[in-house]
TIKOLDREN-798800 format. One record per residue: x, y negated, z negated of N, C-alpha, C in turn; residue in one letter. Coordinates in steps of 0.1 Angstrom, whole numbers, plus 2048, in hexadecimal, padded with zeros to 3 digits. Example, Ala and Ser with C-alpha at 12.3 -4.5 7.8 and 13.67 -1.06 7.14 Angstrom:
<sites>
8848397B287B82D7B28848217B2a;8808167B988980B7B98818007B1s;
</sites>
This chain:
<sites>
8D7E339148DEE279198EDE29918m;8F3E24922902E25921907E1D915d;910E2390F916E1E90391CE10905y;923E0F91092AE02913920DF7915r;915DF991C90ADEF91E904DEB911k;901DF69098FBDF38FC904DEA8F4k;911DEC8F491ADE48EC91ADD58F1l;91ADD38FE91ADC690490DDBF900m;902DC69008F5DC08FD8F5DBB8EEr;8FADC48E68FBDC08D7903DB48D5d;90EDB38DC917DA78DB910D9A8DFq;909D9B8EB901D908EF8F7D8B8E5k;8F0D958DF8E7D928D58EDD8B8C9l;8F9D8E8C6901D878BB907D7A8C0d;905D768CC90AD698D1919D6A8D5g;91ED768D792CD788DB92DD7D8E9l;938D7C8EE93BD818FB949D878FCs;94BD91902958D97903960D9190El;959D87916961D8092096AD7691Ak;977D7791E981D6E91797ED5F919p;980D5690F97DD48910985D4191Bp;97FD37921986D2F92B990D25924h;99BD2192C9A5D1892699ED0A923r;995D0592B98ECF9928986CF991Bk;981D05918979D0690C983D04900h;98ED0B901998D098F699CCFB8F4i;99FCF38FF9A3CE58FE998CDD8F7h;98BCDF8FB980CD88F697FCDA8E7a;980CE78E397FCEA8D598ACE38CDl;996CE38D39A2CDC8CB99FCCE8C9a;99ACC78D4997CB98D398CCB68C8v;982CBF8C9977CBD8BF97DCBF8B1l;986CC88AF98CCCB8A2994CBE89Ds;99BCB88A79A2CAC8A3999CA189Ev;98EC9F8A5984C948A297EC97894v;97ACA4892974CA788597ECA587Ai;98BCA987C995CA7872998C9886Fg;998C9087999AC8187698EC7B86Fl;982C7F872976C7B86B977C7F85Cv;97BC8B85A97DC9084C987C89844a;992C8584B99DC7E844998C70840l;990C6984998CC5B847980C5A83El;979C6583C96DC65834970C6A826t;96FC6281B972C6780E966C70809p;96AC79801960C827FB964C857ECs;95AC8A7E595DC8D7D7966C997D5h;968CA07E0972CAC7E0980CA87E5d;982C9B7E698FC977ED99BC9C7E5a;99AC9A7D79A5C9F7CF9A8CAD7D1e;99DCB57D199FCC47D39A4CC77E0a;9A0CC07EA9A5CC37F89B4CC07F9t;9B8CB47F29C6CB17F39CFCBC7EBr;9C9CC27E19D1CCC7DA9D2CD97E2e;9C7CDD7E99C8CE97F19CECE87FEs;9CECDB8039D4CD98109DECCE80Fh;9EBCD180E9F5CC780D9F4CBD818p;9F9CB08169F9CA6820A00CAB82Cp;9FACA8838A01CAC8449FDCBA849g;9F7CC28419F3CD08459EACCF851a;9DFCC68509D5CC685B9DCCC2868e;9E5CB88679ECCB48749F4CBF87Ar;9FACC7871A03CD28759FACDD87Cl;9EECE08779E6CEA87D9E0CE588Aq;9DCCD988B9D7CD48979E1CD48A2l;9EECD089F9F8CCF8A99FBCDD8AEs;9F9CE78A69FCCF58AB9F1CF98B5l;9E5CF38B49DACF78BD9DACEF8CAa;9E3CE58CC9E3CDC8D89F0CDD8DFl;9F0CDA8EC9FDCD98F4A06CCF8EDp;A12CD08F1A1CCC88EAA1ACB98ECa;A16CB58F9A14CA68FCA08CA18F4n;9FDCA98F39F1CA58EC9F3CA58DDe;9FBCAE8D89FECAF8CAA06CA28C6a;A0FC9E8CEA17C928CBA0EC868CBa;A04C858D49FBC7A8D49F3C798C7a;9EEC858C29E7C868B69EFC828AAv;9FCC868AAA05C8289FA07C7389Fq;A08C6D8ABA0AC5E8AB9FEC578A6e;9F2C5C8A99E6C568A49E5C57894v;9E9C6388F9E8C658819F3C5F879a;9FEC5B87FA09C56877A06C48871r;A09C46864A05C3985EA0CC2D865p;A05C22866A0BC1686DA15C0F864t;A20C0C869A2BC05861A2BBF6866e;A2CBED85CA2CBDF85FA3ABDB865a;A39BD3870A45BCF877A49BC1871t;A55BBF86CA5ABB3866A62BAC871v;A5DBA0874A64B9887EA6BB8C877v;A78B8B878A7FB80871A7DB73878a;A78B69870A76B5B876A83B54878e;A85B4D883A92B46885A93B3B87Bp;AA0B39875AA3B2F86CAA1B21872a;A9BB1786AA99B0A870AA7B04874p;AA7AFC87EAB3AF6883AB9AEC878p;AC5AEC876ACCAE286CAD1AD6874v;ACBACA86FACFABE876ADEABB873a;AE5AB887DAF3AB587BAF5AA8873p;AFFAA886AB02A9D861B07A91869e;B01A85867B06A7986EB13A75869i;B1CA72872B29A6D86FB29A5D870a;B28A57864B27A49863B35A42863w;B36A3786AB43A3086AB40A23862e;B47A21857B44A1584EB4DA0A851t;B479FE853B4F9F2856B4C9E884Bv;B579E3845B569D883BB589CB841e;B4E9C183FB4F9B4845B5A9AC840v;B629A7849B6E99F846B6B990847r;B73988841B7197A843B72976852s;B6896E856B6896A864B6197486Dg;B5C97F868B5598A870B47985873d;B4398987FB35988883B31996889s;B2499888CB209A5891B279A789Fl;B2999C8A6B2F99D8B3B3E9A28B2s;B4599C8A8B539A08A6B549AF8A2v;B4A9B3899B4A9C1895B479CA8A0i;B3E9C78A9B3B9D08B4B479D18BEf;B4E9C58BFB5A9C68C8B659CE8C2d;B669CE8B5B709D68AEB6D9E58AFr;B609E88B0B5C9F68B1B5B9FB8C0l;B5E9F18C9B5E9F48D7B509F78DCk;B469F08D6B389F18DBB359E68E4l;B2E9E98EFB2C9DF8F9B239D38F5s;B249C88FBB1C9BC8F8B0D9BF8FBp;B0A9C8905AFC9CC907AF69D28FBq;AFD9DB8F4AF89E28E9AF69D88DDq;AFF9CE8DCAFD9C38D2AF09BC8D4l;AEE9B78E1AE29B08E4AD59B98E1l;AD69C58E4ACB9CE8E2AC79CF8D4a;AD19D08CBACF9D08BDAC99C38B7v;AD09B88BBACB9AB8B6ABD9A88BAv;ABA9AB8C7AAC9A88CCAA29B28C9n;AA59BD8C3A9C9C88C1A919C48B7a;A959BD8ACA8B9BA8A1A909AE899d;A869A7894A8A99B88BA919A087Fq;A8E9AC87AA959B186EAA49B1870k;AA99B387CAB79B487FABE9A687En;AB699C87CABD98F87BAC698E86En;AC3997865ACC997859ADA99B85Ci;ADC9A2867AE99A686BAF199B871l;AEB990874AF2984879AF697B86Et;AF397E861AF7976855AFF97E84Cr;B0A984851B1398D849B1C984841l;B2098A835B2A98482CB3598D829r;B41988827B4D991825B4A99A819p;B4F9A781BB4D9B0810B419B9812g;B379B581AB2C9BD81DB309C9826q;B289D4827B2C9E082EB209E3838k;B259E7844B1B9ED84EB209FB852l;B16A03854B19A11858B14A14866h;B1DA1986FB19A1B87DB1AA2A880f;B10A2E888B11A3C88EB12A3A89Dh;B1EA3E8A2B22A3C8B0B25A4A8B6i;B20A4C8C2B23A598CAB26A558D8e;B32A588DDB36A558EBB35A478EEd;B3AA3E8E5B3AA308E7B2CA2A8E7s;B22A328E3B14A2D8E3B0FA2C8D5q;B0AA208D1B05A1F8C3AF8A268C2l;AF8A2E8B7AEBA368B5AE3A308A9q;AEAA2B89FAE3A25894AECA1C88Bs;AE6A13884AEDA0A87AAE6A0B86Di;AEDA0D862AE8A0D855AEEA0184Dr;AE59F9847AEA9ED840AE29EC833y;AE99ED828AE29EC81AAE09DD817d;AD49D9819AD09CB815AD29C9806i;ACE9D37FEACF9D27F0ACF9E17EBs;AD09E37DEACF9F17D9AC19F77DCs;AB79EE7DEAAA9F47E0AA59F47EEe;AAC9ED7F8AA89EC805AB49EF80Fk;AB19F781AABB9FA824AB59F7832t;ABC9F083AAB89EE848ABD9F9851l;AB4A00858AB8A0B861AB5A0686Fm;ABFA06878ABDA03886AC0A1088Ev;AB7A15895AB9A2289CAB6A218ABs;ABEA288B3ABCA288C1AAFA308C5r;AA8A2A8CFA9DA318D5A9EA308E4e;AA5A3A8EAAA8A398F8AB0A2D8FBe;AAAA23903AB2A17907AB1A0C8FDa;AA9A0D8F3AA7A028EAAA9A068DBs;AA79FD8D2AA9A008C4A9C9FD8BCf;A9AA048B1A8FA018A8A959FF89As;A8E9F7892A939F3885A899F787As;A8E9FA86EA869FE863A8D9FA856e;A869F484DA8B9F183FA869FC836i;A90A04831A8CA10828A8DA0B81Av;A82A0E813A82A0A804A87A167FCe;A8FA137F2A94A1D7E8A8DA1A7DBh;A84A237D7A7DA207CAA86A207BEp;A84A157B6A8BA137AAA83A1879Ev;A8AA20796A83A2578AA86A1B77Ee;A7BA18778A7CA0E76CA7AA1675Fv;A84A15757A84A1C74AA84A1173Fr;A7EA15733A7EA0C728A89A1071Et;A90A06719A9AA08710A999FE704s;AA1A006FAAA09F66EEAAD9F66E7h;AAF9EB6DFABB9EA6D7AB89E16CBa;ABF9E46C0ABD9DC6B4ACB9D96AFs;ACD9CE6A8ADA9CB6A2AD99C0697a;AE29C168EAE49B7683AEF9AE687v;AEE9A1686AF899768AB0299567Fi;B0F997682B19994678B2198867Cn;B22985689B2A97968DB22970697s;B1D9766A2B1696F6ACB0C9786B3s;B029726B9AF897A6C1AFF9826CCl;B0897B6D2B0F9826DEB1698E6D9f;B1E98D6CFB269996CAB1D9A46C5n;B129A06BEB099AB6B9B029B16C5a;AFE9AA6D0AF89AF6DBB019B96E3g;B0E9B56E4B179BE6EBB199CB6E3i;B1A9CA6D6B1C9D66CDB109DF6CEa;B049D96D1AF89E16D2AF69E76E0a;AFF9E46E9AFF9EA6F7AF79E1701g;AF49D56FDAEC9CC706AF59C5710l;AF09C271CAF89BB726AF79AC723s;B009A572AB00996728AF399072Cd;AEC995737AE099073BAD5991731n;AD499D72BACA99F720ACC996714i;AD9995710ADC98C705AD897E708i;ADB979714AD896B717AC9969718m;AC297371DAB397271EAAD972710e;AB297A707AAE97A6F9AAF96C6F3l;ABB9666F6ABD9586F0AB394E6F7a;AB0950703AA794770AA99948704n;A95955701A879576FCA859506EFi;A8F9526E6A8E94C6D8A9593E6D7f;A9A9396E2AA292D6E1A9A9216DDg;A8D9216DEA859156DAA839156CAw;A859216C4A839226B6A909236AEd;A9A9296B5AA792C6AEAB29246B5v;ABA91D6AEAC69166B4AD19206B2d;AD59276BDADF9326BCAED92D6BAf;AEF91F6BAAFC91A6B7AFD9166A8a;AF19126A3AF290D695AEA91568Bl;ADF91C68FAD6923686ADA931682d;AE393868AAE6946688AED94867Bi;AE9952673AF0955667AF3964667r;AFD96865FB0097665DAF497D657k;AF098965CAE5990657AD998E660g;AD8984669ACD983672ACD99067Bd;AC1993680AC099F688AB699D693s;AB79A769DAAE9A66A8AAB9B56ADf;A9F9B66B3A9B9C26BAA969BE6C8t;A9A9C66D2A959C26E0A919CF6E7v;A869CE6EEA819D86F7A819D3705l;A899DA70DA8B9D571BA8B9E0725y;A8B9DC732A8B9E573DA999E7743e;A9B9F3748AA79F7750AA39FC75De;AAA9F9768AA69FD775AB1A0777Aq;AABA1377FAB4A1E784AB1A21792y;ABBA2579AAB9A2A7A7AC1A377A9l;ABAA427ACAC0A4F7ADAC8A537A1d;AC2A50795AC8A54789AD3A4B783g;AD7A4178BAE1A38787ADCA2A783e;AE0A24778ADBA17774AE0A0C77Ek;AD6A04782AD99F978BADC9EC783l;AD29E977AAD39DD773AC89DD767r;AC99D375FABF9D1755AB39CA75Bd;AA79CD756A9B9C675AA979BB750g;A8A9BA74EA849AF746A849B4737r;A849AA72EA829AD720A729AE71Fi;A6D9B9719A5F9BB718A5A9B570Bl;A629B7700A5E9B16F3A6B9B06EBa;A6B9A76E1A779A56D9A7399F6CBa;A7B9A16C2A7999C6B4A879966AFe;A8698B6A9A929846A4A90980696f;A9998468DA9897F67FAA397667Cn;AA0969678AAA95F676AA7957669n;AB1959660AB0952653AA295464Cr;A9D96064CA91963646A8596064Eg;A8695B65AA7B958663A7A96366Er;A6E968671A6C97367AA6596D687n;A6B970692A6596C69FA639786A8f;A579796AEA549846B7A5097E6C5k;A549856CFA509806DDA4C98D6E5a;A4298B6EEA3E9966F7A3B990705v;A3F99770FA3E99371DA30995722l;A2A98B729A1D98D72FA1E98773Df;A1998F747A1898B755A0A989759t;A0697E75E9F797C7619F598176Fd;9E897F7749E49847819EB97D78Cs;9F197178A9F896A794A0796E795q;A0B97778CA1997B78CA22973784g;A1C96977CA24961774A27967766r;A34968763A3896F756A3C96574Cs;A3996773FA3D95E735A3C966727q;A4496171EA44967711A3B960707y;A349686FFA2A9636F5A2C9696E8y;A289626DDA279686D0A1C9736D0t;A1C97B6C6A119866C5A039806C5p;A019736C19F496D6C19F19656CDd;9FA9666D79F795F6E49FD9516E6g;A0594C6DCA0B93F6DEA189406E6k;A1B9366EEA279376F7A339366EFs;A3D93F6F2A4A93E6EBA519316F0m;A4E92D6FCA54922702A4E9156FCr;A5790C6F8A528FF6F3A528F56FFk;A4C8EA6FCA4B8E0707A588D970Aa;A628DC700A708D6702A7A8E06FEf;A858DF705A918E7701A978E16F4l;A9C8EA6ECAA28E56E0AAF8DE6E3r;AB78E46ECAC48DD6F1AC48DE700a;AC68D3707AC58D2715AD28D671Cp;ADC8DB715AE98DE71BAEF8EA713v;AF78F371AAFE8FD713B0B8F670Dd;B0C8F5700B168ED6FAB208F66F2f;B2B8F06F0B368F76E8B338F46D9h;B2F8E86D6B2D8E46C8B268D76C8r;B208D46BCB1A8C66BAB258BD6B5i;B298B36BCB348AB6B8B3089F6B0s;B2389C6B1B1E8916A8B0F8936A7s;B0A89269AAFC895697AF4887697r;AE7889696ADE87E695AE0878687f;AE486B686AE786467AAE185667Aq;ADE85266EAD984466CAE483A66Er;AF083E66AAFC83666CB0983E66De;B1183B676B1E842678B2983867Dr;B3583C67CB40834682B42838690y;B4082D699B4182F6A7B508306ABh;B5583B6B2B6383D6B4B688336BFp;B6082E6C7B658246D1B638166CDv;B588126C7B568046C3B5C8016B6l;B5F80C6AEB668096A1B5E803697g;B51805697B4780068DB3D80A68Ae;B3680767FB2C81067AB1E80C681r;B17816686B0A81368DB0282068Dr;AF581F68FAED82C68FAF183469Bp;AEF842699AF184B6A4AE48526A6h;ADC84E6B0ACE8526B2ACC85E6BAr;AD78666BCAD58726C4ADF87C6BFg;AE18876C7AEA8916C4AF48926D0v;B018946CCB0B8966D6B0F8A46D7d;B0E8AA6E3B118B86E6B1E8B96EDy;B298BE6E7B368BF6EEB358CA6F8a;B398C7704B398D170FB438CD71Aa;B478D6722B518D472CB4B8CB737a;B538C273DB4F8BA748B498C3753t;B3E8BF758B378C6763B2D8D075Eg;B2C8D2751B218DB74CB138D6750t;B0B8DE755AFD8D9759AF58D474Ep;AEE8C9750AE58C4746AD68C674Ci;ACE8CB743AC08CF748AB68C6741r;AAB8C4748AA08BC743A9A8C4737a;A988BD72CA938C4720A848C8722a;A7D8C172AA6F8C472CA6A8BF73Ag;A5E8C273DA588BD74AA568AE748d;A588A7753A56898752A5A89175Fg;A5B88475EA5F87B769A6A873766r;A7487276FA8086A76DA7C85B76Dv;A7F853763A7C845762A8883C763i;A94842760AA183B761AAB845766t;AB3840770ABE848775AC983E77Ar;AD483E772ADE834776AE783176Ag;AF082776CAF9823761AF281A757v;AF381E74BAEB817740AF5813735l;AFC808737B0580372DB0F80D727g;B1080E71AB1A817714B15826715g;B0982871AB0583671CB0B83C729y;B10833732B1683873EB0B83D747g;B0E84874FB0484E758AF9854750n;AEC84F751AE2853748AD5856750t;ACE86074BAC0863750AB7863744v;AAB85C746AA085C73CA94862743i;A8D86C73CA82872741A7686F738i;A6A86C73EA5E86A737A56877737q;A5287B72BA4A88872AA3C884724h;A3288572CA25881728A25872725g;A1D86E71AA1B860717A2485B70Cn;A29864704A2F85F6F8A3D8646F5n;A4386D6FDA508726FBA5A86F707i;A6686B703A7086970DA7D870708t;A85875712A9287B70EA9D873716t;AA9872710AB486A716AC0873717l;AC8873723AD387B725ADE87272Ay;AE9870722AF3866725B0186C727a;B0A86372CB1986672EB1B871739h;B11872743B1387C74DB1F879756m;B2588375CB2F881766B2987E773s;B1E884776B17881783B08886781r;B0088178AAF288578BAEF891794f;AE5898791AE18A379BADB89C7A7q;ADF8A17B3ADA89C7BFACB89E7C0r;AC48937C4AB68937C5AAE88E7B9g;AB688D7AEAAF8877A2AB18787A2v;AA58717A4AA58637A5A9985D79Dv;A9885079CA8D84B795A8084F79Bn;A77854793A6A859798A6986879Bg;A7586F79AA7587D79DA6E885792t;A6688E796A5F89778CA688A378Ar;A6B8A677DA748B177AA6D8BB771v;A728C8772A6C8D376AA768D675Er;A708DB754A798DF748A848E974Dq;A908E6749A9C8EF74DAA28EB75Ag;A9C8E1762AA28DD76FAAE8D576Cq;AB98D7774AC68D0772AC38C2777v;AC78B876FAC68AA772AD38A3773i;ADE8A976EAEB8A376FAF58AC768g;B028A6766B0D8AE761B158A7756y;B198AE74DB208A9741B2D8A1746v;B2F89673FB3B88E742B3F885736g;B4587A739B4987072EB49862733m;B3F85F73BB3D851740B38848735t;B3A83B735B3583272BB3F83371Fg;B3A830713B42830707B4383E702l;B4C846707B4E853702B5D856701a;B6185E6F7B6F8626F5B728706FBt;B678776FFB69885704B5D88970Bg;B5D894713B5189871AB4789E711p;B3B899712B3089E709B2389870Fh;B1789E70BB0A89870EB05891701l;B01885703AF987E6F8AEB87F6FCh;AE38856F2AD58886F5ACC8826EAy;AC287B6EFAB88746E6AAA8796E9e;AA287A6DEA9487E6DEA8C8736D7f;A8286D6DFA7B8626DAA6C8656DAr;A658626CFA568646CFA508566CCv;A488516D6A428446D5A4D8396D3n;A5983B6D9A648326D8A6C8336CCg;A6983C6C3A7183E6B6A7A84A6B8v;A878496B5A908536B6A8E85E6ACh;A8E86B6B0A8D8776A8A9A87F6A9k;A9D88669EAA989069FAA589B6A8d;AAC89D6B4AA98A76BDAAA8B56B8p;AB38B76AEAB58C46A8AAA8C869Ev;AA48BE698A9A8C168DA8C8BE691r;A8A8B669CA7C8B269FA748BF6A2v;A678BE69EA5E8C96A1A598C86AFe;A5D8D26B7A5A8D16C5A4C8D66C8l;A448CF6D0A368D36D3A378E16DBp;A2C8E96D9A2B8F66E0A278F36EEd;A2A8FD6F7A258FD704A17903703a;A1090470EA0290970EA0191770Ae;9F891B7029F69296FE9F193170Ap;9EF93E7089EA9477139DC943717i;9D99417249CB93D7289C1946722p;9B594171F9AA9497199A6955722a;9A795372F9A295E7389AC96A738k;9B89687329C29737329C3979724y;9BC97471A9BE97870C9BC98770Ar;9B098C70F9AD99B70E9B89A3715d;9BC99F7219C69A77289D39A6721q;9D699B71B9E39997139E39A3707f;9D89A47009D79AD6F49D99BB6F8k;9D39BF7039D59CD7089E39D070Cr;9EA9C77129F79C9716A029C870Bq;9FF9BE702A099BB6F8A099C56ECs;9FE9CA6E89FD9D36DDA069DF6DDq;A069E76E8A0F9F26E9A1E9EE6E8p;A229E36EEA309DE6EDA339DA6DFl;A2A9D26D9A2D9CE6CBA2E9DA6C1l;A259E46C4A269F06BBA339F76BDa;A389F86C9A449FF6CCA509F76C6q;A4F9EA6C7A599E16C1A599E36B1l;A4E9E46ABA4D9E669DA539F3699e;A509FD6A1A56A0B69EA65A0B69Fq;A6BA046A9A79A036AAA7F9FC69Fi;A799F169BA7E9E968FA7E9F1683s;A739F8680A72A00674A7DA0B674a;A7FA1167FA8AA1B680A97A1667Dt;A9AA09682AA6A03680AA8A00671q;A9E9FB66AA9F9F865CAA1A05654v;A9AA10658A9CA1D651AAAA22653a;AB0A2065FABDA25662AC8A1D659t;AC5A10658ACEA07651ACEA0B642a;AC2A0E63DAC1A1262FAC8A1F62Cd;
</sites>
C-alpha cells in the first residue's frame, strides 16, 4: 500500500484530518469557548480559590479576546465588565419666596376703609375682604394701637394677617378673584411654678420679693381673704407657699395662669387651699377635706385704706357731738371706690336713709341683713328687689348723710341684732358636692403633696 494512503487512513482512524479547518469552524469554537468560560465564572466550585491563584483575574478575558475578531472581542469585554451604579442627583426642592409684609398701626379715627385707601387698595378689594367670611367682621372693630399686616403685589392685595391675641391669628388669603379666611391657633405651653416667702412688712412686698406678679398676689389674697384680714391680721413672720401656672408661647412667657394650690400661715394658724374644676367647668378653691374656702360673706365689702371707726357699744359721734353706739365698721376709702355685696341676696332698701345718706340694705336668706351707707352714688340697675351675687358692685364710696369724710359704714345683722363685721363667725359656703368627692381626692392629693414638699424645702433652707 502506498505510504501516503496508509498515513491518511491512520489519521482518519484517529479522528483527525489533514484537511485544514474552515473559518466558520474556528468562529463556532471561539463562541463555544466564551459560553463555557462565562458558565465557569458564574458557577462556584470548591476549587475556586485554587483557580484564582493559578489564573489571575482578567486572564480568561484576555485569552478569549485573542481568539476573537476585534469587534466581537469588544462585545465580550462589555458583557464581562462589572456594572457600575449610575448616581442621578435629585433636584433641590423649590424655596418659597419670603413674604414681604407691610405693617400698619391703627390710628385714632381709622377704619378698614381708611387703611385700604391709605394703601391705595381699591374699594372692590375692600368689599371682597369684608364679604368673604363672618370671621372678617373683627376687622371692622379696630382700635388705635392695633396692627395689621398686608401682603400686596402690583396693587393687588394677596393676604392680611391680624393677631387677635397672642394665641389666635386671623389670616385672610386671596384665592383667584375671592378671599378665604382662617383663624390660626398658636398652642400655649403651660408650666408649673412655685414661690415661698416670709412676710416682714406686707403680703405685697413679700410677694414681689419672691418674684410673684401683682395678679398672683391679689389672687392669693382673694383665696384666703375670708379667713385672713390682710389689712389687720398680718404679722411679721407670717409665711406663704403658692403653686401656680405660667403660660408660654414659643419659649417666651405670656402671663401667669391659675393658682393650683396654696398655703398661708398667719399668727400660728395654717390654711391650705387647692383648686378643683368640676365637669361643668366651674372652678373653686377648697380645703384639703373638701370644704369651700369661700365663705357665704365677704369679710370686707370694699378695698379700704384703713378702719376709721370700729364696732363699739358707745362712742363720741363727730357730727352730732354726743356719745352713742356705733353698730358697724367704718372703712376709710377714696370717693368712688366700688362697694361690693358681701353675699348673695336681694336688695330690700335702696335710697336715702336719714343720717346714713345713700344706703343699700340686702337680705341674705331668712335671718341675715347687711347695710352699706354714705354712698356717693348707686350702681346702675341696683334697685329694690334686685337679686345680687357676692362681689357684685352695688354702689360707690362717698360721704352723704352724717359723714365727715369719704368712707363706707357697714353693718352686719343676725335676726335683727347687730354683730361686729370684723369678728363675726361667717357661715361657710357649700362644700364640694358628694358626686365630685372621689374625683377631688384624685386631683388634689398630688397638688397637696407637691405643696408640702415645697414648704418643707423652704423650712430646711431657712434653717
